[in-house]
C-alpha positions as CSV (number, residue, x, y, z in Angstrom):
1,X,102.5,139.9,97.7
2,X,104.9,142.3,96.0
3,X,108.5,142.4,95.0
4,X,110.9,145.4,94.9
5,X,114.2,146.6,93.5
6,X,115.1,146.8,89.8
7,X,116.2,143.6,88.1
8,X,119.9,142.8,88.3
9,X,119.6,140.6,85.2
10,X,117.4,140.6,82.2
11,X,116.3,138.0,79.6
12,X,113.8,138.1,76.8
13,X,113.5,134.5,75.5
14,X,112.8,131.5,77.7
15,X,113.3,127.9,76.7
16,X,111.2,125.4,78.8
17,X,113.2,122.2,79.2
18,X,110.1,120.1,79.8
19,X,107.0,118.8,78.2
20,X,103.2,118.5,78.6
21,X,101.2,120.5,81.0
22,X,104.1,122.1,82.9
23,X,105.6,123.5,79.6
24,X,102.2,124.9,78.7
25,X,101.8,126.4,82.3
26,X,105.2,128.2,82.0
27,X,104.5,129.4,78.5
28,X,101.2,131.0,79.7
29,X,102.9,133.2,82.2
30,X,106.0,133.9,80.0
31,X,103.7,135.1,77.2
32,X,101.8,137.3,79.6
33,X,105.2,138.9,80.6
34,X,106.1,139.5,77.0
35,X,108.7,136.8,76.8
36,X,109.5,134.9,73.6
37,X,109.0,131.1,74.2
38,X,110.9,128.1,73.0
39,X,109.7,124.5,73.2
40,X,111.8,121.3,72.9
41,X,110.4,117.9,72.1
42,X,111.2,114.3,71.6
43,X,110.1,112.4,68.5
44,X,106.9,111.0,70.2
45,X,106.0,114.6,71.3
46,X,106.4,116.2,67.9
47,X,102.7,117.0,67.6
48,X,102.1,117.7,71.3
49,X,100.2,120.8,72.4
50,X,103.1,122.4,74.1
51,X,105.1,122.3,70.8
52,X,102.4,124.2,69.0
53,X,101.9,126.8,71.7
54,X,105.5,128.0,71.8
55,X,106.8,130.7,69.5
56,X,109.7,128.4,68.4
57,X,110.1,124.6,68.7
58,X,113.2,122.5,68.5
59,X,113.3,118.8,67.9
60,X,115.7,117.0,70.3
61,X,115.3,113.6,68.6
62,X,115.0,110.3,70.3
63,X,112.1,108.7,72.2
64,X,113.2,108.1,75.7
65,X,113.8,110.7,78.3
66,X,117.6,110.0,78.3
67,X,117.6,110.6,74.5
68,X,115.7,113.9,74.7
69,X,114.6,115.8,77.8
70,X,117.6,114.6,79.9
71,X,120.2,115.4,77.3
72,X,121.9,118.5,78.6
73,X,124.0,119.1,75.4
74,X,120.9,118.9,73.2
75,X,118.9,121.4,75.5
76,X,121.8,123.9,75.5
77,X,122.2,123.6,71.7
78,X,118.5,124.3,71.3
79,X,118.9,127.4,73.4
80,X,121.9,128.5,71.3
81,X,120.0,128.0,68.1
82,X,117.0,130.0,69.2
83,X,118.8,132.7,71.1
84,X,117.2,131.7,74.4
85,X,118.8,133.6,77.3
86,X,116.8,131.8,80.1
87,X,115.8,128.2,80.7
88,X,112.9,127.2,82.9
89,X,113.3,123.5,83.9
90,X,109.7,123.0,85.1
91,X,109.6,119.9,87.4
92,X,111.0,116.5,86.8
93,X,113.7,115.8,84.2
94,X,116.5,118.3,84.7
95,X,114.8,120.6,87.2
96,X,116.8,119.3,90.2
97,X,120.1,118.6,88.3
98,X,122.9,120.7,89.7
99,X,125.1,119.9,86.7
100,X,122.5,121.3,84.4
101,X,122.2,124.5,86.4
102,X,126.0,124.8,86.2
103,X,126.0,124.2,82.5
104,X,123.4,127.0,82.0
105,X,125.5,129.4,84.0
106,X,128.6,128.4,82.0
107,X,126.7,129.1,78.7
108,X,125.6,132.5,80.0
109,X,122.0,131.4,80.3
110,X,119.8,132.3,83.3
111,X,118.6,129.2,85.1
112,X,115.1,129.9,86.5
113,X,115.8,128.1,89.8
114,X,118.1,128.0,92.7
115,X,121.9,127.8,92.7
116,X,123.7,124.5,91.7
117,X,125.1,124.4,95.3
118,X,121.6,124.5,96.8
119,X,120.3,121.9,94.4
120,X,123.2,119.6,95.2
121,X,122.8,120.0,98.9
122,X,119.1,119.2,98.9
123,X,119.4,116.6,96.1
124,X,121.0,114.0,98.3
125,X,118.3,113.2,100.7
126,X,120.3,111.9,103.6
127,X,122.6,114.9,103.4
128,X,119.6,117.2,103.2
129,X,118.3,115.8,106.4
130,X,121.6,116.6,108.2
131,X,121.3,120.2,106.9
132,X,117.7,120.5,108.0
133,X,118.5,119.2,111.4
134,X,121.2,121.8,111.8
135,X,118.6,124.5,110.9
136,X,116.3,123.3,113.7
137,X,114.0,121.2,111.6
138,X,112.7,118.0,113.3
139,X,113.8,114.8,111.5
140,X,113.0,111.0,111.7
141,X,115.6,108.2,112.4
142,X,117.4,107.1,109.3
143,X,120.4,105.1,108.1
144,X,122.4,105.3,104.8
145,X,123.2,101.9,103.2
146,X,126.9,102.1,102.0
147,X,127.6,98.4,101.4
148,X,126.2,95.5,99.3
149,X,126.0,93.2,102.3
150,X,122.5,92.2,103.4
151,X,123.7,91.7,106.9
152,X,124.7,95.4,107.1
153,X,121.3,96.3,105.8
154,X,119.7,94.3,108.6
155,X,121.8,96.0,111.3
156,X,120.8,99.4,109.9
157,X,117.2,98.4,109.9
158,X,117.4,97.4,113.5
159,X,118.6,100.9,114.5
160,X,115.9,102.6,112.4
161,X,113.0,100.4,113.4
162,X,110.1,99.0,111.5
163,X,108.0,99.8,109.6
164,X,110.5,101.7,107.4
165,X,110.9,103.1,104.0
166,X,113.7,102.3,101.6
167,X,114.3,105.5,99.8
168,X,116.4,106.7,96.8
169,X,118.8,109.3,98.1
170,X,119.0,111.1,94.7
171,X,115.4,111.0,93.6
172,X,111.7,111.7,94.3
173,X,108.2,111.1,92.9
174,X,107.9,107.8,94.6
175,X,110.6,106.1,92.4
176,X,113.2,104.1,94.2
177,X,110.9,103.8,97.3
178,X,109.7,100.6,99.1
179,X,107.7,100.2,102.3
180,X,109.0,97.4,104.5
181,X,107.0,96.0,107.4
182,X,109.6,93.5,108.7
183,X,113.0,92.0,108.2
184,X,111.8,89.4,105.7
185,X,111.0,91.9,103.0
186,X,114.2,94.1,103.5
187,X,116.6,92.5,101.0
188,X,114.1,92.4,98.1
189,X,113.1,96.0,98.8
190,X,116.6,97.3,98.9
191,X,117.6,95.5,95.7
192,X,114.4,96.7,93.9
193,X,114.8,100.3,95.1
194,X,118.4,100.5,94.1
195,X,117.7,99.2,90.6
196,X,114.8,101.6,90.1
197,X,116.8,104.5,91.5
198,X,119.7,103.8,89.3
199,X,117.5,103.7,86.2
200,X,115.5,106.9,87.1
201,X,118.3,109.1,88.6
202,X,121.6,107.5,87.6
203,X,122.3,106.9,91.3
204,X,121.4,103.7,93.1
205,X,122.2,105.0,96.6
206,X,119.4,104.3,99.1
207,X,118.8,104.9,102.8
208,X,116.3,103.6,105.4
209,X,113.9,105.9,107.2
210,X,111.4,105.3,109.9
211,X,107.8,105.2,108.5
212,X,105.0,106.8,110.3
213,X,101.9,104.7,109.8
214,X,99.4,107.4,110.7
215,X,100.9,110.5,109.1
216,X,100.0,113.1,106.6
217,X,102.1,114.7,103.9
218,X,102.1,118.4,104.5
219,X,104.5,120.8,102.7
220,X,105.3,124.5,102.8
221,X,105.7,126.6,99.7
222,X,108.8,128.8,100.2
223,X,110.7,131.4,98.2
224,X,114.1,133.0,98.7
225,X,115.8,136.0,97.1
226,X,119.3,137.2,96.4
227,X,119.3,139.4,99.5
228,X,118.8,136.5,101.9
229,X,115.0,137.0,102.4
230,X,112.8,134.0,102.9
231,X,109.0,133.9,102.7
232,X,106.3,131.2,102.6
233,X,102.8,130.8,101.3
234,X,101.4,128.5,103.9
235,X,100.9,124.8,103.5
236,X,99.5,122.2,101.1
237,X,98.4,118.7,102.1
238,X,99.2,115.9,99.7
239,X,98.3,112.8,101.7
240,X,96.1,111.0,99.2
241,X,98.7,109.0,97.4
242,X,99.2,105.8,95.4
243,X,102.6,104.2,95.1
244,X,104.0,107.1,97.2
245,X,102.9,109.5,94.4
246,X,100.4,112.3,95.1
247,X,96.9,112.0,93.6
248,X,94.9,114.6,95.4
249,X,96.4,117.9,96.8
250,X,94.8,120.7,98.6
251,X,95.4,124.0,100.4
252,X,95.1,124.7,103.2
253,X,95.3,121.4,105.2
254,X,92.2,120.6,107.2
255,X,94.3,119.2,110.0
256,X,97.0,121.9,110.6
257,X,96.3,124.3,113.4
258,X,97.3,128.0,113.1
259,X,100.1,127.8,115.6
260,X,101.5,124.7,113.9
261,X,101.3,126.4,110.5
262,X,103.3,129.3,111.9
263,X,105.9,127.0,113.3
264,X,106.2,124.9,110.1
265,X,106.6,128.1,108.1
266,X,109.2,129.4,110.5
267,X,111.5,126.3,110.3
268,X,111.0,126.1,106.5
269,X,112.2,129.6,106.1
270,X,115.1,129.0,108.5
271,X,116.2,126.2,106.1
272,X,115.9,128.6,103.1
273,X,118.0,131.2,104.8
274,X,120.7,128.7,106.0
275,X,121.0,127.5,102.4
276,X,121.1,131.0,100.9
277,X,118.4,129.6,98.7
278,X,117.0,131.7,95.7
279,X,113.8,131.0,94.0
280,X,110.8,128.6,94.5
281,X,111.1,125.6,96.7
282,X,109.0,123.2,98.8
283,X,109.9,121.9,102.2
284,X,108.0,118.7,102.8
285,X,107.0,117.2,106.2
286,X,105.4,114.1,107.6
287,X,102.8,115.4,109.9
288,X,101.1,113.6,112.9
289,X,97.7,115.0,113.4
290,X,97.3,113.4,116.8
291,X,99.8,115.7,118.5
292,X,100.6,118.3,115.7
293,X,104.2,117.1,115.5
294,X,106.0,117.2,112.1
295,X,109.3,115.8,110.7
296,X,111.4,116.8,107.7
297,X,110.9,114.6,104.6
298,X,112.8,116.5,101.9
299,X,113.1,119.8,100.1
300,X,112.2,120.0,96.4
301,X,114.3,122.7,94.8
302,X,111.8,123.5,92.1
303,X,108.2,124.3,91.4
304,X,105.8,121.6,92.4
305,X,103.2,119.8,90.4
306,X,100.6,121.0,92.9
307,X,101.5,124.7,93.0
308,X,98.1,125.7,91.5
309,X,96.3,125.1,94.7
310,X,98.6,127.6,96.5
311,X,98.1,130.1,93.6
312,X,94.3,129.8,93.9
313,X,94.0,130.6,97.6
314,X,96.7,133.3,97.7
315,X,95.9,135.0,94.3
316,X,99.6,134.7,93.3
317,X,101.3,133.6,90.0
318,X,104.2,131.6,91.4
319,X,105.8,131.2,87.9
320,X,105.8,134.9,87.5
321,X,107.4,135.2,90.9
322,X,110.1,132.7,89.8
323,X,110.9,134.9,86.8
324,X,111.0,138.1,88.9
325,X,113.3,136.6,91.5
326,X,115.6,135.3,88.8
327,X,115.8,138.9,87.5
328,X,116.9,140.1,91.0
329,X,113.6,141.2,92.6
330,X,113.5,141.2,96.3
331,X,110.6,139.6,98.2
332,X,108.3,141.0,100.8
333,X,106.2,138.6,103.0
334,X,102.6,138.1,101.9
335,X,99.8,139.2,104.1
336,X,98.5,136.1,105.9
337,X,95.0,137.5,105.6
338,X,95.2,137.4,101.8
339,X,94.7,133.7,101.8
340,X,91.1,132.9,101.0
341,X,88.9,129.8,100.6
342,X,90.0,126.3,99.8
343,X,91.5,124.7,96.6
344,X,91.8,121.0,95.7
345,X,93.7,119.5,92.8
346,X,93.5,116.0,91.3
347,X,95.9,114.3,89.0
348,X,94.2,112.7,86.0
349,X,96.2,109.7,84.9
350,X,96.0,107.2,82.0
351,X,95.9,104.2,84.3
352,X,93.6,101.6,85.7
353,X,93.3,101.8,89.5
354,X,91.3,98.5,89.6
355,X,94.3,96.7,88.2
356,X,97.0,98.0,90.6
357,X,97.3,101.3,88.6
358,X,98.7,99.7,85.5
359,X,99.3,102.4,82.9
360,X,97.1,102.8,79.8
361,X,99.2,104.2,77.0
362,X,97.6,104.7,73.6
363,X,95.6,107.3,71.6
364,X,93.3,109.7,73.3
365,X,90.4,109.6,70.9
366,X,88.5,112.5,72.5
367,X,89.5,114.9,75.3
368,X,87.0,117.7,76.1
369,X,86.0,119.8,79.1
370,X,83.8,122.8,79.5
371,X,85.1,126.2,80.8
372,X,83.4,126.3,84.3
373,X,83.9,129.2,86.8
374,X,86.0,128.1,89.7
375,X,87.6,125.2,87.7
376,X,91.1,125.3,86.4
377,X,92.5,122.8,83.9
378,X,96.3,122.2,83.5
379,X,96.5,119.7,80.7
380,X,99.2,118.5,78.4
381,X,97.0,116.6,75.9
382,X,94.2,117.2,73.4
383,X,91.9,115.0,71.3
384,X,94.2,112.7,69.2
385,X,97.2,112.9,71.5
386,X,99.2,109.8,71.8
387,X,100.0,109.0,75.5
388,X,103.4,107.4,75.2
389,X,104.7,104.6,77.4
390,X,108.0,106.5,77.5
391,X,106.7,109.2,79.9
392,X,104.6,109.7,83.0
393,X,100.9,108.8,82.4
394,X,99.5,112.1,83.8
395,X,97.0,113.6,81.3
396,X,96.0,116.7,83.3
397,X,95.6,118.4,86.6
398,X,92.1,119.7,87.4
399,X,91.8,122.3,90.2
400,X,88.7,123.6,91.9
401,X,88.4,126.4,94.5
402,X,85.5,127.2,96.8
403,X,84.6,129.2,99.9
404,X,84.8,125.9,101.8
405,X,86.5,122.6,101.4
406,X,83.3,120.7,100.8
407,X,82.3,123.2,98.1
408,X,85.6,122.8,96.3
409,X,85.3,119.0,96.4
410,X,81.8,119.1,95.0
411,X,82.7,121.4,92.2
412,X,85.7,119.3,91.3
413,X,83.8,116.1,91.2
414,X,81.2,117.6,89.0
415,X,83.8,119.0,86.6
416,X,85.5,115.6,86.3
417,X,82.1,114.0,85.5
418,X,81.5,116.6,82.8
419,X,84.8,115.8,81.0
420,X,84.7,113.6,77.8
421,X,87.7,111.3,77.8
422,X,87.6,108.5,75.2
423,X,90.0,105.9,74.1
424,X,92.0,105.3,77.3
425,X,91.3,103.9,80.7
426,X,91.8,106.7,83.4
427,X,91.5,107.1,87.1
428,X,88.7,109.6,86.8
429,X,86.0,107.5,88.5
430,X,88.4,106.8,91.4
431,X,89.0,110.6,91.8
432,X,85.3,111.3,91.8
433,X,84.7,108.6,94.4
434,X,87.5,110.0,96.6
435,X,86.1,113.5,96.4
436,X,82.6,112.3,97.5
437,X,83.8,109.8,100.1
438,X,82.5,110.6,103.6
439,X,86.0,110.1,105.2
440,X,87.6,112.4,102.7
441,X,85.0,115.1,103.3
442,X,85.5,114.7,107.0
443,X,89.2,115.4,106.5
444,X,90.5,111.9,107.4
445,X,93.2,112.0,104.8
446,X,96.3,110.3,106.0
447,X,98.8,108.7,103.7
448,X,97.2,105.3,104.0
449,X,93.8,106.7,102.8
450,X,93.7,104.7,99.6
451,X,94.9,101.6,101.3
452,X,92.1,101.9,103.8
453,X,89.6,102.5,101.0
454,X,90.3,99.9,98.3
455,X,86.7,100.1,97.1
456,X,87.4,103.5,95.7
457,X,89.8,102.0,93.1
458,X,86.8,100.4,91.4
459,X,83.7,102.4,92.5
460,X,80.2,101.1,91.8
461,X,79.2,101.5,88.1
462,X,76.9,104.5,87.8
463,X,76.0,103.8,84.2
464,X,72.4,103.1,83.3
465,X,73.3,100.3,80.9
466,X,69.9,100.2,79.2
467,X,70.0,103.9,78.5
468,X,73.5,103.9,77.2
469,X,73.0,100.8,75.0
470,X,69.8,102.4,73.7
471,X,71.7,105.7,72.9
472,X,74.5,103.8,71.2
473,X,72.0,101.9,69.0
474,X,69.8,104.9,68.2
475,X,72.7,107.1,67.1
476,X,74.4,104.3,65.2
477,X,71.1,103.6,63.3
478,X,70.6,107.3,62.7
479,X,74.1,107.6,61.2
480,X,73.6,104.6,58.9
481,X,70.3,106.0,57.7
482,X,71.8,109.4,57.1
483,X,74.6,107.9,55.1
484,X,72.2,106.0,52.9
485,X,72.7,102.7,54.6
486,X,69.0,102.1,55.2
487,X,65.7,103.4,53.8
488,X,62.1,103.7,55.1
489,X,61.4,100.4,53.1
490,X,64.4,98.6,54.7
491,X,64.8,99.4,58.4
492,X,68.3,99.1,59.8
493,X,69.3,95.7,61.2
494,X,70.2,92.2,60.2
495,X,67.4,90.0,58.8
496,X,66.8,87.0,56.6
497,X,63.2,86.4,57.4
498,X,60.2,88.8,57.6
499,X,61.4,91.6,59.9
500,X,60.5,91.5,63.6
501,X,63.6,93.1,65.0
502,X,67.3,93.4,64.6
503,X,69.4,90.9,66.4
504,X,72.9,92.0,67.4
505,X,75.5,91.7,70.1
506,X,77.4,94.5,71.8
507,X,80.4,94.3,74.2
508,X,81.0,97.0,76.8
509,X,84.7,98.0,76.3
510,X,85.3,99.9,79.5
511,X,84.4,96.9,81.8
512,X,87.1,94.3,82.2
513,X,86.3,90.9,80.8
514,X,82.8,92.1,79.9
515,X,80.7,89.5,78.1
516,X,78.8,90.0,74.9
517,X,75.4,91.5,75.4
518,X,72.9,89.8,73.0
519,X,70.4,92.5,71.9
520,X,67.2,92.5,70.0
521,X,65.8,95.8,69.0
522,X,63.1,97.4,66.9
523,X,63.0,101.1,66.1
524,X,59.4,102.4,65.6
525,X,59.4,106.1,65.1
526,X,60.6,107.7,68.4
527,X,60.3,104.5,70.3
528,X,63.1,101.8,70.6
529,X,61.9,98.4,71.7
530,X,64.9,96.8,73.3
531,X,65.5,93.3,74.7
532,X,68.7,92.5,76.6
533,X,69.7,90.7,79.7
534,X,66.5,88.7,79.7
535,X,64.2,91.8,80.0
536,X,62.2,94.0,77.6
537,X,62.4,97.8,77.6
538,X,60.4,100.5,75.8
539,X,62.8,103.5,75.4
540,X,61.5,106.9,74.3
541,X,63.9,108.8,72.0
542,X,64.0,112.5,71.2
543,X,66.4,114.9,69.6
544,X,68.1,112.1,67.8
545,X,71.2,113.3,65.9
546,X,74.6,112.0,64.7
547,X,76.2,112.9,68.0
548,X,73.5,113.0,70.6
549,X,70.1,111.7,71.7
550,X,67.8,112.0,74.7
551,X,66.6,108.7,76.0
552,X,63.9,108.0,78.6
553,X,63.8,104.7,80.4
554,X,61.1,104.0,82.9
555,X,60.2,107.7,83.2
556,X,63.8,108.8,83.7
557,X,65.3,110.9,80.9
558,X,69.0,111.4,80.2
559,X,70.7,113.5,77.5
560,X,73.4,111.4,76.0
561,X,76.3,112.5,73.9
562,X,77.4,109.8,71.6
563,X,80.5,109.4,69.5
564,X,81.0,106.7,66.9
565,X,84.5,106.0,65.8
566,X,84.7,104.3,62.4
567,X,81.6,102.3,63.3
568,X,83.7,100.1,65.6
569,X,83.6,101.8,69.0
570,X,80.7,103.9,70.4
571,X,81.3,106.2,73.4
572,X,78.4,107.4,75.4
573,X,78.5,110.2,78.0
574,X,75.3,111.2,79.8
575,X,74.1,114.3,81.6
576,X,74.3,112.6,85.0
577,X,78.0,111.9,84.7
578,X,77.9,108.4,83.4
579,X,80.2,107.3,80.6
580,X,80.7,104.0,78.8
581,X,82.2,102.5,75.6
582,X,80.6,99.9,73.4
583,X,81.7,97.8,70.5
584,X,79.3,96.1,68.1
585,X,80.3,92.4,67.9
586,X,81.0,91.4,64.3
587,X,78.8,88.7,62.8
588,X,81.9,86.8,61.6
589,X,84.6,87.0,64.3
590,X,88.2,87.2,63.2
591,X,90.5,84.3,64.1
592,X,92.3,84.8,67.3
593,X,95.7,83.7,68.4
594,X,95.1,81.6,71.5
595,X,98.1,81.2,73.8
596,X,98.4,78.9,76.8
597,X,96.9,80.5,79.9
598,X,99.3,81.2,82.6
599,X,102.3,82.2,80.5
600,X,104.1,85.4,81.5
601,X,102.8,88.2,79.2
602,X,103.5,91.9,79.3
603,X,100.3,93.9,80.2
604,X,101.7,97.1,78.8
605,X,104.6,98.0,76.5
606,X,107.8,98.7,78.3
607,X,111.4,97.8,78.9
608,X,112.6,94.6,80.7
609,X,114.7,95.6,83.7
610,X,115.1,92.1,85.4
611,X,114.5,88.5,84.6
612,X,114.0,86.3,87.7
613,X,113.7,82.8,86.2
614,X,115.6,80.5,83.8
615,X,114.6,77.8,81.4
616,X,113.8,74.5,83.3
617,X,113.0,76.2,86.5
618,X,109.8,75.2,88.4
619,X,107.6,78.1,89.3
620,X,104.4,78.7,91.3
621,X,101.4,80.7,90.4
622,X,101.9,84.3,91.4
623,X,105.7,84.0,91.3
624,X,107.5,87.0,89.7
625,X,109.0,86.1,86.3
626,X,110.0,89.4,84.8
627,X,110.2,93.0,86.0
628,X,109.4,95.8,83.5
629,X,109.6,99.5,83.5
630,X,106.8,101.4,81.7
631,X,105.7,105.1,82.1
632,X,108.2,105.7,84.8
633,X,107.0,102.8,87.1
634,X,108.0,99.2,87.6
635,X,105.6,96.4,86.8
636,X,105.9,92.7,87.7
637,X,105.0,89.9,85.3
638,X,103.8,86.9,87.3
639,X,103.1,83.3,86.5
640,X,99.4,82.6,86.0
641,X,99.8,79.0,87.1
642,X,102.2,76.4,88.5
643,X,104.6,75.0,85.9
644,X,108.1,74.7,84.5
645,X,109.7,77.4,82.4
646,X,109.8,76.2,78.8
647,X,111.7,79.3,77.6
648,X,112.6,82.9,78.5
649,X,111.7,85.0,75.5
650,X,113.1,88.4,76.6
651,X,116.3,89.9,77.9
652,X,117.2,92.8,80.2
653,X,117.1,96.1,78.3
654,X,114.8,94.8,75.6
655,X,111.6,96.7,74.7
656,X,108.5,94.6,74.5
657,X,105.0,95.2,73.3
658,X,101.8,94.8,75.3
659,X,100.6,91.2,75.5
660,X,103.9,89.8,74.2
661,X,104.8,86.5,75.9
662,X,108.0,87.0,77.9
663,X,108.1,83.6,79.6
664,X,106.5,80.4,78.3
665,X,105.5,77.7,80.8
666,X,105.2,74.0,80.2
């Protein structure tokens, strides 16, 4: 694709009003274009990779998004201080804030995005649907909720029909959204969606929309220029979702026929032209693969998280195109024949899919990946990064391309297996399982894919426990000996009587509620005699070092990379894609604070947004006690047993730590 016509405006310094992987992505293109780059950061992000990669960095102060990345005055002051004459908003935060785009214009700063008017029109979803309908785009039945009366909500739901979605009118990203199967769940869904929308977007307006139970999420990448031209780069499919948030994205879709693709592109461009839209945007559709029908979902007036899959198959740099259009360049349609192969992207999150996707904030002890042809990493972290509960838990996007869809999926699964990610629970195993699932490979990827495949949230453990335990012990012993902790006359291990073998206990840290594993071992040269789980093993060792060892169990050899952190946690990654974490159990356990089982405790650090009970109230096991917000998602704290509320030990707006008791039960 090419652009034409000299620039009508110029800029030399770009401030990226964002963080993490998207800031790094924009910086990469900006530097290639010779632009000076400016990063902004909150206090928790002071040492983040995007801060170090920019030419200049400005501290915004504060920890929450509202105190930093959403503070328009602070962003503009950072631009003034650094001489930035352009601001790229990335995605999320202020990227779809019409007021911010207006403020940039008033300050004489180029906003790398559409006009405030276009953002405003598409930002209110129920209004956007009306505009789309006028442009000839098919839409689903919907109803705006304008009162606080549940009876009015029920009447609106009857006109829309069930199942339906309660959706935030001013937001996106799955926040402020609830699926409702029948009238019984409507009131709670509307109340919860309003609360979440108000917290996330400053606007609690919601509307109801018919939900297609067997649909796909398909979107068209569009661009518009100042001369009224509109072009598109085909479609992406983003149907594999959790909590209405995308997890796997790909281009092209395996279900969209050529004639449907042409029609979707045509109506998407019609919407762009009707708006007089300038810059990058995405028109999203719900797509029914049974009859190739599609319906307008929303238009995102920004670059999308998943834009790399489009770049990979079209050979385009969409960020560069954003800059060029902002400078006044005119667009020419891309050659449809220039699209090649297939690309798949996955979102790597710090979360536990087996526990309803609860976030896993903390320190990323190790983060490594190899540079592999055909694999693209878009990450916002590095080893030692602190994944804060203040922000989205996404660590990285990993993208693979191939001649075919199956080839791209296989490459991507192998790349994920080869990554070393220590210190946090992630969704990596789920992603690998999805990419290798027969239904996924067959293209059966509707929006209910993960609901229909709950087993993928906790796939079968592929770790050879004996091999990993042997590797952890062998390297730990090697390190102690190398540091002078043992000699040839005093083999490593605990002993009070003549030495027959070391007795110890290890706990596997990456398996929930894992019991201690009693172990007896004896190291004799290159052979480790190991007893655990009631069985005896003879393990051959070779190439033993402080960070790796090759172990052979029952004739099967694995090369294991081993990392010991302060002699407290040992991480093992093997050459077959298995990974585990182990902790030697201390001989003299520390005292533990035992609390009554069943009390309402926070699983993650976060902010209390609702308290549903009061002291003296009788509650049932499973009843919601408190609702929290952490890492941009709501989490419910439920009673672990029947009982009576002894005390409520938190308040709305209060920040609480993980494991803190919020409600005590008698």
